[in-house]
C-alpha positions as CSV (number, residue, x, y, z in Angstrom):
1,X,101.3,52.3,132.1
2,X,101.6,49.0,130.1
3,X,98.3,47.9,131.6
4,X,96.6,51.0,130.2
5,X,98.1,50.4,126.7
6,X,96.9,46.8,126.8
7,X,93.4,47.8,127.8
8,X,93.2,50.5,125.0
9,X,94.5,48.1,122.4
10,X,92.1,45.4,123.4
11,X,89.1,47.7,123.4
12,X,87.4,47.6,120.0
13,X,86.9,50.9,118.2
14,X,83.3,51.8,117.4
15,X,82.1,51.1,113.9
16,X,80.8,54.2,112.1
17,X,77.2,54.1,111.3
18,X,76.3,54.3,107.6
19,X,73.7,57.0,108.0
20,X,72.4,59.7,110.4
21,X,71.1,58.9,113.9
22,X,67.4,58.6,114.4
23,X,65.7,62.0,114.8
24,X,68.3,64.0,112.9
25,X,67.7,65.3,109.4
26,X,70.2,66.5,106.9
27,X,68.9,70.1,107.3
28,X,69.9,70.0,110.9
29,X,73.6,69.3,110.2
30,X,74.3,71.2,106.9
31,X,73.7,74.8,106.0
32,X,71.8,74.0,102.9
33,X,71.1,76.3,100.0
34,X,70.3,79.4,102.2
35,X,73.6,79.0,104.1
36,X,75.5,78.9,100.8
37,X,73.6,81.9,99.5
38,X,74.3,83.9,102.7
39,X,78.0,82.9,102.7
40,X,78.4,83.9,99.1
41,X,76.6,87.3,99.8
42,X,79.0,88.0,102.7
43,X,82.1,87.1,100.6
44,X,80.9,89.3,97.8
45,X,80.0,92.2,100.1
46,X,83.4,92.0,101.9
47,X,85.2,91.9,98.5
48,X,83.4,95.0,97.3
49,X,84.1,96.9,100.6
50,X,87.8,96.1,100.4
51,X,88.0,97.3,96.8
52,X,86.1,100.5,97.7
53,X,88.4,101.1,100.7
54,X,91.6,100.6,98.6
55,X,90.2,103.0,96.0
56,X,89.5,105.7,98.7
57,X,92.9,105.3,100.3
58,X,94.6,105.6,97.0
59,X,92.5,108.8,96.2
60,X,93.4,110.3,99.6
61,X,97.1,109.5,99.1
62,X,97.0,111.0,95.5
63,X,95.3,114.2,96.8
64,X,98.0,114.6,99.5
65,X,100.7,114.1,96.9
66,X,99.2,116.8,94.7
67,X,98.8,119.1,97.7
68,X,102.5,118.7,98.6
69,X,103.5,119.4,95.0
70,X,101.3,122.5,95.0
71,X,102.8,123.8,98.2
72,X,106.3,123.1,97.0
73,X,105.6,125.0,93.8
74,X,104.1,127.9,95.7
75,X,107.1,128.0,98.1
76,X,109.5,128.0,95.0
77,X,107.5,130.8,93.5
78,X,107.7,132.8,96.8
79,X,111.4,132.3,96.9
80,X,111.8,133.4,93.3
81,X,109.6,136.4,93.9
82,X,111.6,137.3,97.0
83,X,114.8,137.0,95.0
84,X,113.4,139.4,92.3
85,X,112.5,141.9,95.0
86,X,115.8,141.5,96.9
87,X,118.5,140.4,94.5
88,X,121.7,138.8,96.0
89,X,125.1,139.4,94.4
90,X,128.1,137.2,95.3
91,X,126.4,136.2,98.6
92,X,126.1,139.8,99.8
93,X,123.0,141.9,99.8
94,X,122.9,144.6,97.1
95,X,122.7,148.3,97.7
96,X,119.0,148.2,96.7
97,X,117.8,146.7,100.0
98,X,119.8,149.2,102.1
99,X,122.1,146.8,104.0
100,X,125.8,147.4,104.2
101,X,127.8,144.2,104.5
102,X,131.1,146.0,104.7
103,X,130.5,147.2,108.2
104,X,132.8,145.8,110.9
105,X,131.4,142.9,112.9
106,X,129.2,141.5,110.1
107,X,129.7,137.9,108.9
108,X,130.2,137.0,105.2
């Protein structure tokens, strides 16, 4: 193990070259102007799609909330209309609906 560390410490590290290797141009290693434009386009398109998606989800959630409130109001109106048609006095049915709660075997 010590021999390997000694060899690695004695081996000189390569000196970085100041420029590009021969045969390679800057256009081959960087995206350039068109790469920047395409990246900016994708970022902008993604941002707009996310904003649109959030808006649509919020609209669907709002519509569901309004529908629930409408159904609750309709149910309350139905209950109120039923109470008007069949009034209840002291927890017992009135004589108007024809039921007799004073019969034996009926629960209060």
